[in-house]
Backbone as CSV, one residue per row, in Angstrom:
resi,resn,N_x,N_y,N_z,CA_x,CA_y,CA_z,C_x,C_y,C_z
1,MET,-125.134,-79.876,44.893,-123.866,-79.470,44.776,-123.071,-79.008,46.050
2,ARG,-123.954,-78.866,47.200,-123.932,-78.330,48.655,-122.673,-79.347,48.926
3,LYS,-122.753,-80.421,49.126,-122.458,-81.535,49.977,-120.754,-81.364,48.917
4,GLN,-120.977,-81.058,48.502,-119.248,-81.084,47.278,-118.397,-79.822,47.418
5,TYR,-118.837,-78.531,48.231,-118.489,-77.673,48.270,-116.943,-77.896,49.459
6,GLU,-115.801,-76.780,48.673,-114.437,-77.107,49.775,-114.727,-76.114,50.006
7,GLU,-113.695,-75.259,50.952,-113.326,-74.111,51.529,-113.109,-72.934,50.284
8,LYS,-112.034,-73.472,49.355,-111.489,-72.683,48.648,-112.817,-72.038,47.283
9,ASP,-114.080,-72.725,48.004,-114.808,-71.955,46.396,-115.423,-70.909,47.245
10,PHE,-115.229,-70.361,48.454,-115.868,-69.090,48.809,-115.540,-68.176,48.243
11,LEU,-114.513,-68.392,48.182,-113.616,-66.942,47.458,-114.224,-67.153,45.681
12,ILE,-114.544,-67.705,45.576,-115.317,-68.314,43.910,-116.717,-67.539,43.962
13,PHE,-117.049,-68.055,45.034,-118.392,-67.344,45.609,-118.892,-65.933,45.557
14,GLN,-117.880,-65.177,46.510,-117.346,-63.834,46.455,-117.055,-62.822,45.011
15,GLN,-116.323,-63.555,44.578,-116.231,-63.031,42.890,-117.439,-63.281,42.203
16,ARG,-118.057,-64.466,42.312,-119.547,-64.354,41.117,-120.639,-62.792,41.971
17,ILE,-120.676,-62.832,43.472,-121.121,-61.566,43.777,-120.442,-60.322,43.427
18,GLU,-119.574,-60.260,43.465,-118.818,-58.990,42.744,-119.156,-58.723,41.542
19,LYS,-119.485,-59.641,40.621,-119.455,-59.393,38.923,-120.539,-59.979,38.446
20,TYR,-121.204,-60.794,39.316,-122.647,-61.054,38.566,-124.071,-60.899,39.192
21,ILE,-124.083,-60.550,40.311,-125.102,-60.276,41.341,-125.385,-58.942,40.873
22,ASN,-126.598,-58.521,40.940,-126.877,-56.951,40.325,-128.497,-56.442,40.338
23,ASN,-128.788,-57.506,41.298,-129.837,-56.796,41.529,-130.609,-57.861,43.318
24,ARG,-131.381,-57.394,44.136,-131.643,-57.878,45.078,-132.290,-59.417,45.208
25,ALA,-133.467,-59.418,44.215,-133.802,-61.187,44.190,-132.246,-62.255,43.884
26,LYS,-131.601,-61.512,42.650,-130.120,-62.542,42.915,-129.230,-62.678,44.076
27,CYS,-129.210,-61.368,44.384,-128.275,-61.732,45.716,-128.886,-62.232,46.432
28,ASP,-130.333,-62.265,46.864,-130.879,-62.984,47.902,-130.981,-64.395,47.667
29,THR,-130.892,-64.970,46.527,-131.414,-66.051,46.019,-130.272,-67.139,46.441
30,PHE,-128.781,-66.311,46.041,-127.825,-66.724,45.431,-127.041,-66.893,47.111
31,CYS,-127.110,-65.947,47.706,-127.013,-65.789,48.853,-127.411,-66.592,50.100
32,ASN,-128.589,-66.531,50.118,-129.495,-67.506,51.032,-129.230,-68.954,51.072
33,HIS,-129.364,-69.272,49.866,-128.764,-70.632,49.454,-127.743,-71.309,49.805
34,THR,-126.506,-70.884,48.316,-124.961,-71.185,48.306,-124.628,-70.708,49.274
35,ILE,-124.435,-69.317,49.700,-123.566,-68.963,50.698,-124.058,-69.273,52.362
36,GLY,-125.282,-69.271,52.534,-125.619,-69.917,53.474,-125.421,-71.473,53.931
37,ASP,-125.600,-72.309,53.079,-124.995,-73.791,53.542,-123.692,-73.786,53.739
38,PHE,-122.754,-72.802,52.546,-121.517,-72.782,52.965,-121.068,-72.685,54.087
39,VAL,-121.684,-71.855,54.558,-121.005,-70.973,56.050,-121.531,-72.282,57.467
40,GLU,-122.938,-72.956,57.091,-123.119,-74.035,57.635,-122.421,-75.035,57.991
41,GLN,-121.619,-75.400,56.893,-120.439,-76.472,56.602,-119.051,-75.739,57.497
42,PHE,-118.839,-74.765,56.753,-117.758,-74.478,57.493,-117.268,-72.625,58.017
43,PRO,-118.254,-72.855,59.112,-118.450,-71.940,60.244,-117.245,-70.858,60.409
44,SER,-116.345,-71.262,60.468,-115.241,-70.320,60.428,-115.387,-69.088,59.736
45,TYR,-115.722,-69.162,58.680,-116.349,-68.077,57.371,-117.206,-67.032,57.648
46,ILE,-118.067,-66.883,58.914,-118.536,-66.079,59.267,-118.012,-64.725,59.392
47,THR,-116.747,-64.462,60.086,-115.484,-63.595,60.199,-115.640,-63.048,58.283
48,GLN,-115.378,-63.884,57.767,-115.710,-63.057,56.466,-116.776,-62.362,56.172
49,LEU,-117.886,-63.165,56.734,-119.036,-62.555,56.049,-118.688,-60.976,57.261
50,LYS,-118.739,-60.965,58.452,-118.622,-59.844,59.086,-117.638,-58.862,58.763
51,GLN,-116.580,-59.121,58.158,-115.621,-57.660,57.457,-116.287,-57.623,55.732
52,ARG,-117.221,-58.360,55.439,-117.705,-58.009,53.751,-118.723,-57.354,54.365
53,THR,-119.157,-56.801,55.797,-120.040,-55.607,55.854,-119.418,-54.162,55.759
54,LYS,-118.365,-54.389,55.629,-117.549,-52.922,56.000,-117.430,-52.457,53.916
55,SER,-117.248,-53.250,53.525,-117.049,-53.423,51.970,-117.740,-51.673,51.419
56,THR,-116.977,-51.321,50.450,-117.695,-50.337,49.200,-118.791,-50.769,48.445
57,ASN,-118.762,-51.960,48.453,-119.711,-52.730,47.435,-121.196,-52.845,48.120
58,ARG,-122.215,-52.238,47.659,-123.282,-52.581,48.338,-123.813,-54.491,48.173
59,ARG,-123.317,-54.758,47.330,-124.003,-56.599,46.734,-122.890,-56.908,47.670
60,VAL,-121.915,-56.655,48.278,-121.058,-57.695,48.885,-121.791,-56.911,50.869
61,LYS,-121.760,-55.903,50.971,-122.928,-55.991,52.388,-124.040,-56.582,52.285
62,ARG,-125.146,-56.483,51.063,-126.218,-57.064,51.363,-125.724,-58.604,51.103
63,ALA,-125.149,-59.250,50.448,-124.861,-60.529,50.603,-124.867,-61.187,52.028
64,ALA,-123.887,-59.778,52.852,-123.511,-60.223,54.083,-124.531,-60.719,55.317
65,ALA,-125.639,-59.873,54.615,-126.722,-59.642,55.380,-127.880,-60.937,55.032
66,VAL,-127.814,-60.722,54.169,-129.037,-62.204,54.307,-128.194,-63.355,53.961
67,SER,-127.159,-63.570,54.030,-126.889,-65.112,53.580,-126.721,-66.308,54.986
68,LEU,-127.097,-65.420,55.970,-127.308,-66.222,57.593,-128.971,-66.564,57.373
69,ILE,-130.017,-66.717,56.593,-131.619,-66.299,56.917,-131.921,-67.876,57.034
70,ILE,-131.418,-68.436,56.376,-132.085,-69.857,56.441,-131.550,-70.493,58.030
71,PRO,-130.219,-70.591,57.690,-129.666,-70.998,59.197,-129.934,-70.216,60.228
72,ALA,-130.474,-69.175,60.571,-131.305,-68.459,61.246,-132.497,-68.784,61.494
73,ARG,-133.374,-69.467,60.744,-134.517,-70.070,60.771,-134.299,-71.428,61.400
74,ARG,-133.343,-72.096,61.462,-132.694,-73.248,62.335,-132.538,-73.006,63.635
75,GLY,-132.200,-71.759,63.821,-132.061,-71.149,65.464,-130.115,-71.132,65.378
76,LYS,-129.665,-70.993,64.039,-128.149,-70.838,63.940,-127.583,-69.561,63.936
77,PHE,-126.375,-69.370,64.052,-125.670,-68.054,64.183,-126.323,-67.002,64.553
78,LEU,-127.133,-66.935,65.463,-127.881,-65.665,65.807,-127.104,-64.380,66.437
79,SER,-126.173,-64.812,67.580,-125.499,-63.722,67.875,-124.804,-63.319,66.577
80,ASP,-123.849,-63.820,65.736,-123.104,-63.345,64.524,-124.450,-62.423,63.799
81,ILE,-125.179,-63.211,63.684,-126.550,-62.277,62.615,-126.340,-60.927,62.995
82,PHE,-127.120,-61.004,64.809,-127.067,-59.289,65.183,-126.229,-58.845,64.789
83,GLN,-124.772,-59.149,65.365,-123.797,-58.284,65.093,-123.456,-57.895,63.191
84,ILE,-123.885,-58.996,61.814,-124.116,-58.136,61.033,-124.580,-57.107,61.015
85,ALA,-125.965,-57.636,61.314,-127.199,-56.535,61.791,-126.356,-54.902,61.996
86,ASP,-126.379,-55.322,63.290,-124.998,-53.939,63.950,-124.345,-53.016,63.073
87,ASN,-123.485,-54.089,62.272,-122.351,-53.435,61.603,-123.174,-52.597,60.565
88,LEU,-124.172,-52.917,59.819,-125.143,-52.337,58.783,-126.413,-51.806,59.468
89,LEU,-126.522,-51.228,60.426,-127.752,-50.601,60.990,-127.643,-49.170,60.393
90,MET,-126.702,-48.488,60.348,-126.463,-47.138,59.857,-126.556,-46.879,58.265
91,ASP,-126.414,-47.776,57.694,-125.865,-47.834,55.941,-126.792,-47.104,55.540
92,GLU,-126.580,-46.049,54.675,-127.121,-45.562,53.799,-128.337,-45.816,52.528
93,ASP,-127.342,-47.233,51.746,-127.779,-47.617,50.998,-129.357,-48.279,51.014
94,ASP,-130.210,-47.810,50.292,-131.398,-48.649,50.210,-131.283,-49.955,49.681
95,MET,-129.963,-50.953,49.035,-130.435,-52.015,49.070,-129.591,-53.125,50.184
96,VAL,-128.946,-52.109,50.852,-128.596,-53.072,52.045,-129.288,-52.794,53.218
97,GLN,-130.117,-51.890,53.376,-131.141,-51.477,54.384,-132.611,-52.238,53.998
98,LYS,-132.657,-52.815,52.856,-134.385,-53.775,52.055,-134.078,-54.919,53.069
């Protein structure tokens, strides 16, 4: 399906995170693969991930933190990943910190 992603899908993915993701495993699996693949195709959405680090929703913040793990393994978006990590470094929520 990832080859069929369109830019409008980002909003749908974010809505799914807010509505259906209710634990770490679901968040990590969905975001590592779905959001990670999406951002590789549409890198301008990294800005959206960085903005999500300021959310009051713990799932949204965790999603921002884990979405770029797979691209990072390929050496992509490293400076962006460090910015996201810096934004979340002092977050007190254990789900975000893990």
